[in-house]
Backbone bond lengths (Angstrom), bond angles and torsions (degrees), N, CA, C in turn:
res aa  C-N    CA-C-N  psi(-1)  N-CA   C-N-CA  omega(-1)  CA-C   N-CA-C  phi
1 X - - - 1.497 - - 1.543 110.52 -
2 X 1.382 117.15 -38.37 1.455 118.43 -179.77 1.535 111.14 -65.14
3 X 1.391 115.55 -35.78 1.390 117.21 173.20 1.447 114.59 -59.76
4 X 1.399 117.04 -43.53 1.438 123.42 179.53 1.486 110.50 -62.26
5 X 1.373 119.88 -41.66 1.504 123.72 -178.62 1.546 107.60 -63.58
6 X 1.369 114.29 -45.00 1.460 115.94 -177.44 1.512 112.26 -63.95
7 X 1.323 116.58 -37.17 1.459 123.05 175.78 1.501 109.77 -55.01
8 X 1.288 120.06 -51.81 1.497 121.29 -173.88 1.427 111.65 -77.13
9 X 1.310 123.08 -29.89 1.441 123.55 172.61 1.503 108.67 -58.00
10 X 1.417 115.23 -44.96 1.404 121.82 179.27 1.591 113.42 -63.35
11 X 1.359 115.82 -37.84 1.471 121.56 178.60 1.525 106.26 -65.66
12 X 1.290 122.34 -39.86 1.489 122.90 -179.88 1.509 110.83 -61.70
13 X 1.302 115.56 -42.17 1.435 120.73 179.98 1.591 111.72 -65.03
14 X 1.369 111.55 -39.08 1.480 114.72 178.70 1.553 111.06 -70.66
15 X 1.313 117.56 -32.05 1.400 122.09 179.33 1.565 111.22 -62.99
16 X 1.297 114.97 -42.54 1.438 118.79 -176.96 1.534 109.12 -65.94
17 X 1.359 120.28 -22.20 1.424 122.16 177.60 1.593 114.59 -96.54
18 X 1.364 115.37 4.77 1.397 119.46 -175.30 1.482 116.58 -64.88
19 X 1.275 116.91 137.85 1.476 120.62 170.63 1.481 110.63 -93.81
20 X 1.386 113.53 178.30 1.476 119.60 179.70 1.486 108.87 -102.88
21 X 1.287 118.13 125.82 1.513 120.94 179.56 1.498 106.85 -134.62
22 X 1.341 117.79 157.58 1.439 119.44 -179.12 1.551 110.34 -58.64
23 X 1.381 116.89 150.78 1.423 118.02 -179.63 1.494 111.20 -82.99
24 X 1.316 117.00 140.33 1.436 124.75 174.10 1.513 107.55 -121.46
25 X 1.398 115.59 113.07 1.428 118.17 179.52 1.453 110.29 -64.74
26 X 1.319 115.28 156.88 1.475 119.37 177.33 1.547 110.54 -66.52
27 X 1.275 116.59 -114.63 1.421 114.75 -179.89 1.568 112.77 -158.89
28 X 1.337 112.58 136.77 1.483 119.75 171.62 1.576 99.82 -95.95
29 X 1.302 115.61 81.94 1.459 121.33 -166.48 1.559 108.25 -72.10
30 X 1.319 117.79 -47.51 1.464 119.72 -169.07 1.574 108.63 -124.25
31 X 1.321 119.64 78.47 1.434 117.95 176.64 1.544 109.07 -71.23
32 X 1.351 116.46 139.15 1.508 117.20 -179.30 1.527 106.34 -68.04
33 X 1.353 113.91 150.11 1.463 120.36 -178.82 1.511 116.25 -67.19
34 X 1.340 117.79 -10.67 1.450 125.23 -179.76 1.487 114.12 -101.73
35 X 1.379 117.71 4.33 1.447 118.79 -175.63 1.540 110.25 -57.57
36 X 1.298 118.77 138.55 1.420 123.49 175.52 1.534 115.39 85.95
37 X 1.288 114.88 1.64 1.455 119.40 178.73 1.480 109.58 -90.52
38 X 1.395 115.07 169.73 1.505 118.52 -179.60 1.537 109.31 -61.65
39 X 1.344 115.25 143.69 1.461 122.60 179.14 1.544 113.55 78.05
40 X 1.352 118.34 16.94 1.420 120.60 179.64 1.578 110.50 -120.04
41 X 1.293 113.02 156.79 1.462 120.81 173.28 1.555 109.77 -131.93
42 X 1.328 117.05 152.30 1.493 122.53 178.74 1.504 110.79 -136.51
43 X 1.241 122.24 126.71 1.487 127.67 177.61 1.512 109.14 -130.57
44 X 1.355 116.61 142.35 1.475 118.19 179.17 1.576 105.04 -146.13
45 X 1.367 113.07 122.45 1.406 119.95 175.30 1.569 108.55 -102.35
46 X 1.345 120.16 124.50 1.448 122.51 -179.74 1.543 108.29 -108.22
47 X 1.270 118.82 -10.39 1.507 121.61 172.30 1.496 110.87 54.92
48 X 1.313 117.10 48.30 1.477 122.61 176.44 1.524 116.61 -72.63
49 X 1.360 115.84 -13.24 1.455 122.60 173.49 1.487 113.97 -145.85
50 X 1.322 122.15 -176.83 1.409 125.31 -171.36 1.515 112.42 -91.30
51 X 1.371 119.71 8.50 1.477 120.99 -179.62 1.521 112.85 -55.27
52 X 1.325 114.32 128.20 1.518 119.78 -175.83 1.546 104.74 -151.48
53 X 1.293 119.06 116.78 1.536 126.87 9.65 1.570 108.09 -71.92
54 X 1.332 115.82 154.23 1.402 122.92 -173.53 1.546 111.90 -110.59
55 X 1.288 115.43 128.79 1.565 118.20 173.08 1.469 105.49 -87.80
56 X 1.371 115.15 154.42 1.495 117.85 -179.77 1.497 112.95 -64.58
57 X 1.302 117.34 144.41 1.446 124.65 176.54 1.544 109.54 -73.78
58 X 1.225 115.99 -37.12 1.481 122.19 176.11 1.524 110.97 -120.74
59 X 1.247 122.41 129.03 1.464 122.58 -175.35 1.517 113.76 -152.03
60 X 1.322 116.78 136.57 1.440 125.21 170.13 1.491 109.32 -136.85
61 X 1.355 115.66 91.60 1.484 121.70 -174.26 1.476 111.47 -142.13
62 X 1.383 117.13 97.79 1.447 118.26 -173.44 1.561 111.68 -81.06
63 X 1.361 116.67 3.69 1.459 118.59 -171.20 1.625 107.54 -105.36
64 X 1.305 121.33 -6.10 1.449 118.53 -176.62 1.562 109.83 154.58
65 X 1.298 113.42 -144.08 1.417 121.00 -170.99 1.485 112.64 -119.77
66 X 1.375 119.52 165.89 1.375 123.36 171.98 1.546 110.26 -138.70
67 X 1.319 117.95 146.61 1.420 120.19 -177.69 1.521 109.93 -148.77
68 X 1.338 116.29 148.54 1.450 124.54 176.14 1.546 109.23 -112.89
69 X 1.330 115.86 127.31 1.455 119.82 176.57 1.555 109.52 -112.62
70 X 1.267 116.51 118.11 1.467 121.93 -171.59 1.559 108.54 -103.91
71 X 1.314 113.98 124.67 1.553 119.89 170.88 1.511 109.70 -122.84
72 X 1.399 115.32 100.11 1.482 118.61 179.52 1.589 110.28 -62.93
73 X 1.271 112.63 151.50 1.511 117.90 -178.01 1.545 108.19 -105.35
74 X 1.353 111.88 -157.82 1.466 122.65 -173.19 1.474 110.04 -64.15
75 X 1.327 118.29 136.42 1.465 124.74 178.68 1.577 116.38 67.57
76 X 1.358 115.02 10.50 1.464 118.56 -174.80 1.597 107.70 -76.27
77 X 1.314 113.47 148.11 1.509 118.35 171.83 1.498 108.74 -103.14
78 X 1.223 123.24 -1.71 1.435 126.72 173.30 1.505 112.88 79.31
79 X 1.292 116.37 -140.43 1.560 121.12 -176.27 1.574 107.21 -78.51
80 X 1.317 115.09 133.80 1.466 122.16 174.03 1.505 111.15 -128.97
81 X 1.339 116.19 144.88 1.442 118.79 177.55 1.506 112.65 -80.01
82 X 1.353 115.10 -49.54 1.410 118.13 174.84 1.570 108.21 -171.15
83 X 1.342 111.05 147.57 1.435 117.26 -179.55 1.542 108.89 -125.54
84 X 1.376 120.79 128.19 1.462 120.57 173.03 1.521 109.78 -58.44
85 X 1.291 112.51 136.22 1.502 117.62 -178.25 1.491 113.33 98.33
86 X 1.381 118.87 -4.43 1.428 121.39 175.56 1.499 109.19 -117.16
87 X 1.348 118.42 31.46 1.450 123.12 164.90 1.592 106.93 79.52
88 X 1.319 114.76 -157.25 1.492 124.39 -172.95 1.571 112.46 -89.60
89 X 1.238 120.18 -13.06 1.466 123.97 -174.33 1.536 107.85 -66.45
90 X 1.294 117.57 141.00 1.415 124.82 177.73 1.562 112.61 -132.19
91 X 1.278 116.83 148.62 1.449 121.02 174.41 1.547 110.72 78.34
92 X 1.416 115.99 80.12 1.448 117.92 -178.56 1.601 109.11 -142.44
93 X 1.290 112.55 167.09 1.449 119.38 177.70 1.498 110.14 -108.96
94 X 1.394 115.25 122.67 1.409 117.44 170.84 1.583 104.64 -89.72
95 X 1.397 114.97 108.52 1.400 120.20 -169.37 1.563 115.59 -82.79
96 X 1.341 111.91 -12.06 1.518 112.98 -175.71 1.438 113.93 73.10
97 X 1.412 113.31 -167.49 1.506 119.55 -173.37 1.495 111.84 -105.78
98 X 1.312 116.40 -115.06 1.428 120.45 -171.29 1.560 112.77 -55.40
99 X 1.285 119.24 134.85 1.453 123.01 179.93 1.466 115.24 88.93
100 X 1.340 121.83 -5.89 1.492 125.57 -178.12 1.556 107.65 -68.84
101 X 1.289 115.20 138.06 1.478 119.13 176.98 1.490 108.66 -156.46
102 X 1.369 113.90 136.93 1.491 122.81 172.43 1.417 107.39 -130.85
103 X 1.422 118.37 118.70 1.425 122.18 -173.86 1.529 106.85 -118.81
104 X 1.387 115.12 125.17 1.507 119.18 174.22 1.583 107.56 -105.63
105 X 1.288 113.76 131.04 1.453 124.33 171.52 1.516 111.59 -106.49
106 X 1.286 119.70 131.23 1.422 121.92 -177.67 1.550 108.79 -133.94
107 X 1.305 118.09 118.64 1.444 125.27 168.14 1.559 108.17 -69.34
108 X 1.298 115.71 142.14 1.481 118.15 -174.01 1.545 111.67 -147.34
109 X 1.325 113.62 -178.55 1.487 117.59 -177.00 1.524 111.68 -61.43
110 X 1.323 113.10 141.41 1.545 113.13 -179.32 1.486 112.68 -55.92
111 X 1.389 112.91 148.42 1.429 116.91 -169.96 1.437 117.48 -74.29
112 X 1.407 115.95 66.13 1.437 119.96 172.76 1.543 114.75 -102.80
113 X 1.351 123.57 -31.00 1.408 120.96 173.46 1.535 113.32 -66.84
114 X 1.324 115.29 161.74 1.531 117.76 -178.74 1.550 112.59 -75.74
115 X 1.406 113.24 -29.90 1.498 115.19 -166.67 1.544 108.35 -129.39
116 X 1.330 116.81 152.99 1.406 126.11 168.45 1.486 109.78 -136.39
117 X 1.331 115.03 121.89 1.474 121.97 176.20 1.551 111.68 -108.07
118 X 1.253 118.40 132.73 1.499 125.56 -170.43 1.587 106.56 -122.62
119 X 1.258 118.84 121.60 1.483 124.41 171.30 1.539 110.29 -106.74
120 X 1.294 115.09 122.10 1.538 121.79 -179.19 1.521 106.03 -115.84
121 X 1.384 117.43 121.47 1.426 121.46 167.72 1.536 108.17 -113.39
122 X 1.308 116.58 127.81 1.518 122.44 175.52 1.482 109.41 -127.78
123 X 1.310 114.76 129.07 1.432 119.88 179.92 1.587 109.61 -105.42
124 X 1.275 117.54 125.17 1.469 121.31 -172.84 1.498 108.97 -141.43
125 X 1.386 116.32 162.00 1.471 121.71 178.77 1.519 107.59 -92.70
126 X 1.355 114.29 135.50 1.434 122.31 -177.37 1.495 110.73 -121.04
127 X 1.268 118.45 106.91 1.479 122.59 164.88 1.601 104.27 -139.50
128 X 1.318 117.00 -99.76 1.472 117.64 166.51 1.511 110.36 -83.66
129 X 1.349 118.39 -21.56 1.504 120.69 169.80 1.547 103.34 -74.17
130 X 1.341 113.18 157.28 1.456 118.88 -176.58 1.553 106.65 -128.43
131 X 1.388 114.42 159.02 1.493 116.86 178.26 1.514 107.50 -60.92
132 X 1.367 117.58 150.37 1.431 121.10 175.31 1.457 115.49 -67.94
133 X 1.391 118.68 155.25 1.379 120.31 -178.60 1.540 108.44 -91.85
134 X 1.325 122.28 127.47 1.445 127.73 -172.31 1.476 112.41 -105.90
135 X 1.291 119.42 135.12 1.430 121.12 175.58 1.568 109.59 -145.67
136 X 1.324 115.41 146.20 1.489 122.91 178.30 1.518 108.59 -121.45
137 X 1.308 118.04 107.09 1.498 121.28 -179.14 1.503 110.19 -52.40
138 X 1.371 117.34 126.09 1.379 121.61 178.19 1.548 112.31 86.63
139 X 1.319 119.42 -5.68 1.458 122.38 -174.86 1.516 112.45 -97.91
140 X 1.294 115.71 154.94 1.433 123.22 176.21 1.559 105.32 -113.55
141 X 1.345 114.81 129.48 1.448 121.41 -176.68 1.535 108.33 -74.19
142 X 1.292 116.81 126.38 1.510 123.23 -179.51 1.539 110.29 -96.97
143 X 1.287 119.77 -44.38 1.421 121.51 -175.70 1.524 110.06 -164.38
144 X 1.358 114.77 164.70 1.399 120.07 179.94 1.594 107.69 -146.22
145 X 1.308 114.91 147.90 1.510 118.38 -176.07 1.531 106.90 -152.55
146 X 1.281 118.11 133.73 1.425 126.54 173.64 1.564 114.74 -111.02
147 X 1.364 111.35 134.97 1.459 119.43 -177.50 1.585 107.39 -129.75
148 X 1.335 116.18 133.04 1.476 117.99 176.78 1.630 106.88 -82.28
149 X 1.275 112.24 120.43 1.472 117.95 179.60 1.521 112.35 -85.07
150 X 1.412 114.23 -44.98 1.522 118.52 -179.81 1.472 106.54 -149.11
151 X 1.359 113.25 130.47 1.476 118.92 171.97 1.508 107.42 -93.31
152 X 1.368 116.33 132.07 1.432 122.42 -175.50 1.563 105.15 -102.76
153 X 1.322 117.34 118.92 1.463 119.55 -172.66 1.551 112.15 -62.70
154 X 1.328 119.89 -29.69 1.454 122.70 176.76 1.537 112.76 -71.60
155 X 1.268 118.90 -8.51 1.463 121.51 -175.64 1.505 115.87 128.84
156 X 1.240 116.80 130.40 1.525 119.22 173.95 1.586 107.86 97.62
157 X 1.360 112.08 167.32 1.456 118.57 177.46 1.532 107.22 -145.75
158 X 1.335 111.02 153.25 1.490 120.45 170.33 1.524 106.41 -87.21
159 X 1.276 118.86 125.13 1.481 126.06 177.72 1.471 110.35 -114.68
160 X 1.362 114.01 145.39 1.410 122.13 169.60 1.564 106.51 -110.78
161 X 1.314 116.96 119.23 1.450 123.53 178.62 1.481 112.54 -104.66
162 X 1.358 120.28 114.66 1.421 124.47 178.85 1.556 108.41 -97.62
163 X 1.364 118.40 124.52 1.435 120.75 169.63 1.479 106.18 -122.10
164 X 1.460 117.31 141.93 1.416 123.16 176.74 1.455 110.44 -115.99
165 X 1.328 118.75 139.30 1.442 126.49 -173.19 1.490 113.77 -132.71
166 X 1.294 115.42 149.40 1.489 120.68 178.28 1.502 108.38 -129.64
167 X 1.372 112.97 132.03 1.503 122.69 176.95 1.553 107.82 -118.24
168 X 1.337 116.21 124.82 1.419 124.79 174.09 1.466 112.34 -126.89
169 X 1.318 119.78 124.70 1.433 128.78 -4.56 1.511 111.39 -76.77
170 X 1.357 121.26 165.96 1.455 123.91 -172.71 1.565 106.07 -73.39
171 X 1.374 112.29 130.46 1.492 116.66 176.10 1.514 108.82 -93.12
172 X 1.255 115.91 168.77 1.556 123.45 176.03 1.393 114.21 -87.93
173 X 1.386 119.84 -4.99 1.511 123.03 -178.74 1.556 105.82 -150.02
174 X 1.293 116.51 138.43 1.363 123.49 179.35 1.553 114.23 -126.77
175 X 1.303 118.07 151.58 1.496 122.42 166.41 1.473 111.14 -118.95
176 X 1.363 115.19 146.97 1.393 121.84 171.48 1.557 105.74 -124.23
177 X 1.316 119.03 122.84 1.469 123.87 -169.94 1.562 108.36 -116.08
178 X 1.350 113.91 128.28 1.478 121.40 178.61 1.570 105.04 -113.12
179 X 1.334 117.22 129.55 1.457 122.20 167.25 1.518 110.12 -127.06
180 X 1.320 118.66 174.31 1.408 120.52 -179.35 1.471 115.01 -123.16
181 X 1.261 120.38 163.87 1.464 123.52 173.87 1.516 105.48 -71.21
182 X 1.345 123.77 125.19 1.452 126.91 -173.69 1.553 111.04 -54.67
183 X 1.241 118.16 -41.63 1.422 122.17 -175.96 1.509 117.48 -78.21
184 X 1.385 116.82 -22.49 1.419 117.50 -169.87 1.541 111.03 -124.07
185 X 1.267 119.69 -21.14 1.491 118.85 175.75 1.507 114.47 72.55
186 X 1.366 118.29 -175.69 1.494 119.62 177.10 1.527 106.46 -157.08
187 X 1.334 112.28 147.85 1.416 120.72 177.44 1.546 105.89 -115.02
188 X 1.322 118.97 115.46 1.496 123.78 -173.36 1.479 113.12 -106.33
189 X 1.286 118.06 124.28 1.474 124.06 -172.50 1.548 109.16 -99.30
190 X 1.324 117.59 -41.91 1.462 121.56 -170.46 1.501 112.58 -156.18
191 X 1.312 117.10 144.50 1.458 119.41 178.41 1.534 108.38 -135.39
192 X 1.292 117.55 126.25 1.481 124.15 176.35 1.537 110.17 -118.29
193 X 1.374 118.27 126.96 1.384 120.74 178.22 1.546 110.54 -128.57
194 X 1.333 113.32 123.89 1.504 120.37 178.02 1.525 108.30 -115.90
195 X 1.285 116.91 144.48 1.484 118.60 -179.96 1.551 105.93 -138.84
196 X 1.378 112.90 151.77 1.402 120.52 173.32 1.513 112.66 -145.35
197 X 1.355 114.72 131.32 1.463 121.42 175.25 1.510 109.05 -100.40
198 X 1.358 119.08 128.20 1.466 119.90 179.90 1.434 114.10 -151.65
199 X 1.355 118.38 164.15 1.453 125.73 173.04 1.483 109.13 -119.36
200 X 1.292 116.34 150.69 1.446 126.47 167.18 1.521 112.61 -119.43
201 X 1.390 116.16 144.06 1.431 118.10 175.21 1.531 110.31 -71.32
202 X 1.266 115.94 175.69 1.483 121.56 179.40 1.452 107.60 -119.31
203 X 1.374 121.81 114.43 1.418 123.27 -1.91 1.555 112.00 -71.98
204 X 1.309 116.96 169.15 1.464 120.18 179.32 1.531 114.86 -62.88
205 X 1.375 115.37 -20.73 1.456 117.17 -176.57 1.548 109.29 -82.38
206 X 1.296 120.62 -4.51 1.456 123.85 -179.26 1.523 105.33 -88.33
207 X 1.342 116.27 85.53 1.443 120.04 -170.95 1.504 114.86 -72.12
208 X 1.338 117.68 -25.53 1.476 119.32 -178.78 1.599 112.13 -100.63
209 X 1.348 115.81 2.05 1.479 117.47 172.24 1.465 113.57 66.69
210 X 1.355 118.26 33.05 1.442 119.87 176.80 1.513 116.54 -108.82
211 X 1.397 113.09 19.30 1.430 122.14 170.17 1.479 115.29 71.98
212 X 1.335 115.72 18.71 1.493 120.53 167.09 1.557 109.46 -142.09
213 X 1.366 116.56 171.06 1.445 119.61 175.27 1.542 103.86 -123.15
214 X 1.356 113.83 108.34 1.502 117.21 -177.18 1.522 108.76 -132.00
215 X 1.443 110.99 -163.76 1.470 114.11 -177.87 1.544 115.82 -62.58
216 X 1.311 115.81 -25.92 1.467 118.36 178.37 1.557 109.77 -65.81
217 X 1.342 116.59 -38.90 1.428 122.06 175.59 1.543 109.75 -67.37
218 X 1.299 112.83 -38.46 1.526 117.53 -178.00 1.518 109.56 -66.47
219 X 1.301 120.81 -32.04 1.476 121.92 178.57 1.562 109.31 -66.89
220 X 1.335 116.24 -33.07 1.514 118.05 176.36 1.488 108.23 -74.64
221 X 1.320 119.54 -40.75 1.426 122.12 174.85 1.559 116.03 -54.77
222 X 1.400 108.28 -44.18 1.423 117.30 -177.50 1.473 111.16 -61.37
223 X 1.360 119.55 -39.29 1.444 123.32 -179.75 1.575 110.96 -67.79
224 X 1.350 115.48 -20.54 1.485 121.28 178.21 1.523 114.35 -84.70
225 X 1.386 112.92 -32.29 1.411 120.42 -172.52 1.536 113.50 -60.08
226 X 1.301 118.13 123.15 1.434 119.74 -178.28 1.527 113.81 -139.56
227 X 1.408 117.26 -2.60 1.383 118.83 179.90 1.556 112.82 93.64
228 X 1.305 119.40 168.05 1.468 124.45 -178.55 1.456 115.99 -61.87
229 X 1.262 120.88 138.85 1.518 125.95 172.47 1.534 111.31 60.50
230 X 1.392 115.17 24.96 1.406 116.79 172.75 1.534 108.74 -126.27
231 X 1.249 121.70 122.58 1.485 123.58 -177.01 1.441 111.64 -55.67
232 X 1.304 119.71 146.33 1.472 123.91 -178.83 1.541 105.61 -80.71
233 X 1.296 114.99 174.31 1.582 122.18 -168.11 1.483 110.06 -52.17
234 X 1.306 113.45 132.56 1.435 123.03 179.70 1.593 109.49 -59.60
235 X 1.403 109.53 124.82 1.500 117.64 175.78 1.518 113.97 84.33
236 X 1.294 120.22 -0.80 1.466 122.31 178.91 1.527 111.77 -88.90
237 X 1.415 114.86 86.13 1.441 117.51 -174.60 1.513 112.29 -61.30
238 X 1.409 115.99 -29.49 1.473 118.92 -179.81 1.509 111.17 -56.58
239 X 1.341 123.65 -25.86 1.363 127.66 -176.22 1.591 111.02 -65.81
240 X 1.361 116.54 -27.31 1.471 118.47 -178.05 1.650 107.28 -60.84
241 X 1.300 114.54 -36.31 1.501 117.94 -178.93 1.518 109.82 -68.09
242 X 1.248 120.12 -32.81 1.462 120.40 -178.56 1.566 110.65 -80.05
243 X 1.292 117.80 -16.44 1.477 121.47 -176.10 1.515 107.50 -80.40
244 X 1.310 117.97 78.67 1.467 124.68 -172.69 1.468 112.79 -64.54
245 X 1.348 118.17 -32.94 1.468 124.09 178.68 1.444 113.50 -81.25
246 X 1.359 122.41 -8.91 1.397 128.80 -171.80 1.518 115.63 46.62
247 X 1.441 110.87 46.90 1.446 118.99 179.33 1.525 112.71 -110.10
248 X 1.313 119.18 15.95 1.450 127.66 176.69 1.531 111.84 64.56
249 X 1.355 115.77 28.30 1.484 115.21 169.43 1.603 101.24 -143.79
250 X 1.355 110.62 169.60 1.469 119.76 172.07 1.465 106.72 -127.63
251 X 1.377 116.58 108.41 1.438 125.36 -167.49 1.523 109.57 -128.74
252 X 1.381 117.76 -167.63 1.413 123.45 -176.31 1.564 110.45 -62.44
253 X 1.326 116.37 -37.00 1.467 115.87 179.21 1.548 111.74 -61.04
254 X 1.360 112.98 -35.94 1.574 115.81 178.41 1.472 107.90 -71.90
255 X 1.387 115.04 -34.81 1.515 115.41 177.54 1.472 113.88 -62.71
256 X 1.367 117.09 -37.81 1.456 117.29 179.77 1.478 112.95 -63.10
257 X 1.431 118.13 -30.82 1.388 120.97 177.62 1.610 107.87 -71.93
258 X 1.318 115.83 -43.61 1.416 118.03 179.50 1.538 110.99 -60.93
259 X 1.326 117.18 -37.79 1.479 120.41 -178.29 1.472 112.52 -65.82
260 X 1.361 113.83 -36.35 1.462 117.05 176.08 1.508 115.01 -68.92
261 X 1.373 116.69 -20.16 1.425 120.36 179.79 1.519 111.88 -92.64
262 X 1.349 118.20 -16.01 1.463 121.91 -171.95 1.503 107.94 -69.76
263 X 1.387 114.75 126.90 1.471 120.49 176.94 1.558 112.47 -131.88
264 X 1.287 118.66 -7.99 1.480 119.83 179.80 1.541 108.71 96.26
265 X 1.337 113.41 170.39 1.497 117.30 179.73 1.527 116.08 -65.94
266 X 1.327 111.71 142.93 1.532 123.21 173.89 1.519 105.99 57.87
267 X 1.317 121.46 30.32 1.448 122.75 168.00 1.535 110.02 -125.68
268 X 1.328 116.77 133.77 1.437 117.99 -179.94 1.535 111.92 -59.72
269 X 1.309 113.82 142.27 1.439 123.46 178.21 1.566 109.96 -63.40
270 X 1.290 116.69 149.84 1.424 120.15 171.94 1.550 113.16 -79.67
271 X 1.372 113.63 -11.38 1.500 117.95 177.33 1.500 112.86 -87.24
272 X 1.296 118.38 148.80 1.453 118.53 178.58 1.513 110.91 -72.44
């Protein structure tokens, strides 16, 4: 804790000496391929000022509102415009350690589809501070990925952490909760949350819903196939159902599942 206190006393000194430089937003590093399609929402908090609760700076949500409530924890300095030594990013929250909490509430599509997928990107400064811990009540974590947004020559990096979550059945309202490591805290620069509500036929490889898996379904699968670690076709929501590994691509592993389900026209699929 002494290290933590020294850290933030130093931050306050640097803040007093801060100059004014143009703002450089963090990064929307990994937008989902279905963003902007029917059944989706998009919210982005850039934290350009100290408003709390904070509405998103960028939003496309036809189902209601979204808001972020920030509760700084122990040794927090709260909202900061910019600190020399932390690179070019501006407008961020020093959340502090124990007791820190940032809760995002999102109104969403009424709970009629079977599935809800949520992509959360959070950009934070990593040196002795650590990325915040992300949770989605009722959600199952599908995957995580870290990307360095900016390397700071004086020490530390800005990271964008992507986590993907699935909720079954799909609710009409979600929460995304950020906490911090009590001893190290977190400095949060930007949060991007995308959601999609969708249904798949049974089996999921039956793209046209006619109770078989045939060449018509394969033509849809073929349009989605893009290989490992490469997002499927932009805007093609049907590809979510072919992504059996829930890793945001449609590759040979997904093809092996499709192949096992293939039975031809007017023949029941071998898949449940």
